[in-house]
C-alpha positions in Angstrom: 0.0 0.0 0.0 1.4 3.4 -1.0 2.0 6.2 1.6 -0.5 8.3 -0.2 -3.2 5.6 -0.1 -2.5 4.8 3.5 -2.7 8.4 4.5 -6.0 8.8 2.7 -7.4 5.8 4.5 -6.3 7.2 7.8 -7.8 10.6 7.1 -11.2 8.9 6.4 -11.5 8.1 10.1 -10.6 11.6 11.2 -12.8 13.7 8.9 -15.6 15.8 10.4 -19.0 16.0 8.7 -18.0 19.4 7.4 -14.8 18.1 5.9 -16.7 15.2 4.3 -19.2 17.6 2.8 -16.4 19.7 1.4 -14.8 16.7 -0.2 -18.1 15.5 -1.7 -18.7 18.9 -3.2 -15.2 19.1 -4.6 -15.7 15.6 -6.1 -19.0 16.7 -7.6 -17.3 19.8 -9.2 -14.6 17.6 -10.8 -17.0 15.0 -12.0 -19.3 17.7 -13.4 -16.3 19.0 -15.4 -15.8 15.5 -16.8 -19.5 15.3 -17.6 -19.2 18.6 -19.6 -16.4 17.1 -21.7 -18.5 14.1 -22.4 -21.4 16.4 -23.3 -19.1 18.1 -25.8 -18.8 14.8 -27.6 -22.6 14.7 -27.6 -24.2 11.8 -29.4 -21.1 11.1 -31.5 -19.9 8.0 -29.7 -23.4 6.5 -30.1 -23.6 7.6 -33.7 -20.3 6.0 -34.4 -21.4 2.7 -32.7 -24.7 2.7 -34.7 -22.8 3.3 -37.9 -20.3 0.5 -37.1 -23.2 -1.9 -36.4 -25.0 -0.9 -39.6 -21.8 -1.3 -41.7 -21.2 -4.7 -40.2 -24.9 -5.7 -40.9 -24.6 -4.6 -44.5 -21.4 -6.5 -45.0 -23.0 -9.6 -43.6 -26.1 -9.1 -45.8 -23.9 -8.7 -48.9 -21.8 -11.8 -48.1 -25.0 -13.8 -47.4 -26.6 -12.7 -50.7 -23.4 -13.4 -52.7 -23.3 -16.9 -51.2 -27.0 -17.4 -52.2 -26.2 -16.3 -55.7 -23.4 -18.9 -55.9 -25.7 -21.6 -54.7 -28.4 -20.6 -57.3 -25.7 -20.6 -60.0 -24.8 -24.1 -58.9 -28.4 -25.1 -59.1 -28.6 -23.8 -62.6 -25.5 -25.8 -63.6 -27.1 -28.9 -62.0 -30.3 -28.4 -64.0 -28.4 -27.9 -67.3 -26.6 -31.2 -66.6 -29.9 -32.9 -66.0 -31.1 -31.5 -69.4 -28.0 -32.9 -71.1 -28.6 -36.3 -69.5 -32.3 -36.2 -70.6 -31.3 -35.3 -74.1 -28.8 -38.2 -74.2 -31.5 -40.6 -73.1 -33.9 -39.3 -75.7 -31.3 -40.0 -78.4 -30.7 -43.4 -76.9 -34.4 -44.2 -76.9 -35.0 -42.9 -80.4 -32.2 -45.1 -81.7 -33.7 -48.1 -79.8 -37.1 -47.4 -81.5 -35.5 -48.1 -84.8 -34.9 -51.7 -83.7 -38.0 -52.6 -81.8 -39.8 -55.9 -82.4 -43.3 -54.9 -81.7 -45.6 -52.0 -80.9 -45.5 -52.6 -77.2 -41.7 -51.9 -77.1 -42.2 -48.9 -79.4 -44.9 -47.4 -77.1 -42.8 -48.0 -74.0 -39.8 -46.2 -75.5 -42.1 -43.4 -76.7 -43.3 -42.9 -73.1 -39.7 -42.7 -71.9 -39.0 -40.1 -74.5 -42.1 -38.1 -73.5 -41.0 -38.3 -69.9 -37.5 -37.0 -70.6 -38.9 -34.1 -72.7 -41.2 -33.3 -69.8 -38.1 -33.3 -67.5 -36.3 -31.0 -69.9 -39.3 -28.6 -69.8 -39.4 -28.6 -66.0 -35.6 -28.0 -65.8 -35.9 -25.1 -68.2 -38.7 -23.6 -66.1 -36.6 -24.1 -63.0 -33.6 -22.4 -64.7 -35.7 -19.4 -65.5 -37.0 -19.1 -61.9 -33.4 -19.5 -60.6 -32.2 -16.8 -63.1 -34.9 -14.4 -61.8 -33.8 -15.1 -58.2 -30.2 -14.4 -59.1 -31.2 -11.1 -60.7 -33.1 -10.1 -57.6 -30.2 -11.1 -55.3 -27.7 -9.2 -57.5 -30.0 -6.1 -57.3 -30.0 -6.5 -53.5 -26.2 -6.8 -53.5 -25.8 -3.7 -55.7 -28.2 -1.6 -53.5 -26.5 -2.9 -50.3 -23.0 -2.0 -51.7 -24.1 1.5 -52.5 -25.6 1.9 -49.1 -22.5 0.4 -47.6 -20.3 3.0 -49.3 -22.5 5.8 -48.0 -22.5 4.5 -44.5 -18.8 3.7 -44.5 -18.1 7.3 -45.6 -20.4 8.6 -42.9 -18.6 6.4 -40.3 -15.2 7.7 -41.5 -16.3 11.3 -41.1 -17.9 10.7 -37.7 -14.8 8.9 -36.4 -12.6 11.7 -37.5 -14.9 14.2 -35.8 -14.9 12.2 -32.6 -11.2 11.6 -32.7 -10.6 15.3 -33.1 -12.8 16.1 -30.0 -11.2 13.4 -28.0 -7.7 14.6 -29.0 -8.5 18.1 -27.8 -10.0 17.0 -24.5 -8.1 13.8 -23.7 -5.3 15.4 -21.6 -7.8 17.5 -19.6 -10.1 14.6 -19.0 -7.2 12.4 -17.9 -6.1 15.1 -15.4 -9.7 15.5 -14.1 -10.1 11.7 -13.8 -6.9 11.5 -11.7 -8.1 14.4 -9.5 -11.4 12.7 -9.1 -9.7 9.4 -7.9 -7.5 11.4 -5.5 -10.6 12.9 -3.9 -12.4 9.5 -3.8 -9.5 8.1 -1.8 -10.2 10.6 1.0 -13.9 9.6 1.2 -15.1 6.6 3.2 -16.4 3.8 1.0 -20.0 3.9 2.3 -20.3 7.6 1.6 -18.6 7.3 -1.8 -21.0 4.4 -2.8 -24.0 6.6 -1.8 -22.6 9.5 -3.8 -22.1 7.4 -6.9 -25.6 5.8 -6.6 -27.2 9.2 -6.3 -25.2 10.5 -9.2 -26.1 7.6 -11.4 -29.8 8.1 -10.7 -29.7 11.9 -11.3 -30.5 13.0 -14.8 -27.8 15.7 -14.8 -25.3 13.8 -12.7 -25.6 16.1 -9.7 -25.4 14.2 -6.4 -24.3 17.1 -4.3 -26.1 20.5 -4.7 -26.3 23.8 -2.8 -29.3 25.3 -1.2 -30.4 28.1 -3.5 -33.0 30.7 -2.2 -34.3 28.2 0.3 -34.7 25.4 -2.3 -32.8 22.3 -3.4 -30.3 23.2 -6.2 -31.2 19.9 -7.9 -35.0 19.6 -8.0 -35.8 23.2 -6.8 -38.3 22.0 -4.2 -38.5 24.3 -1.1 -36.5 23.2 2.0 -38.2 23.8 5.4 -36.4 26.5 7.5 -35.5 24.0 10.3 -33.9 21.7 7.7 -31.9 24.6 6.3 -30.6 25.3 9.7 -29.6 21.7 10.1 -27.7 21.9 6.9 -25.8 25.0 8.0 -24.7 23.4 11.3 -22.8 20.6 9.5 -23.6 18.1 12.2 -24.9 15.5 9.8 -25.2 14.8 6.1 -28.6 15.8 4.9 -30.3 14.8 1.7 -33.2 16.4 -0.1 -36.4 14.6 0.9 -37.7 15.0 -2.7 -34.8 14.0 -5.0 -32.4 12.4 -2.5 -29.4 14.6 -3.4 -26.9 15.6 -0.7 -27.4 19.2 0.3 -24.6 21.8 1.2 -24.7 25.4 2.2 -22.8 28.5 1.0 -20.4 28.4 3.9 -19.1 25.0 2.7 -18.3 26.5 -0.7 -16.4 29.5 0.7 -13.8 27.2 2.3 -13.3 24.8 -0.6 -9.9 24.9 -2.3 -8.7 23.2 -5.4 -5.7 21.4 -3.8 
């Protein structure tokens, strides 16, 4: 355990309520600055993620459609082979008809020839259907490729924009994150957990707020005079009965330093 960490843990046991409130408010200030940097990025991270998902989906769709086209082409090849086989059988049966001994054998061969001609018709019909399917699949691939190019271009631009913002704010954010962790080390775990829980549930990320004109600085509900007095005495940590945020007074703010 480092000397800094050990000292922080020791200080947790010695802090007064007023000192704890000061630390909590300092932590809130730093975390709010980090939030502001993230707000600067806006919806860009989500937009980048959505575009990445869409690009991946389009690539999968194109790959699947191309595989289906190959399978359809293989089916057409198989049907053409069936036609060749049928044509070969027809020639064979026609040759055999020249050497039949009776009408019964001739009729039997005629039926086989008729059957093979029917098979050829069915194969040709199937080939046309498969060709239509291939055309439709190719149209889908073409449209998907065009959309993929557009989305890939959008993704590239959004990533560049996001990287630019991150590049401008990264050092500042890292510094603030380090400062936030330093302050957290000085706060007892139970109180820190409560702070983080309140912050996570607050829409604007404010877990610690000041009393402003007799009202909560978070939800703006009025605070009874006696409760305001309790807040000023710094004898216990008081939360807003409406929104659950931790309340501090102006005197706490006057003594806070950025050390």
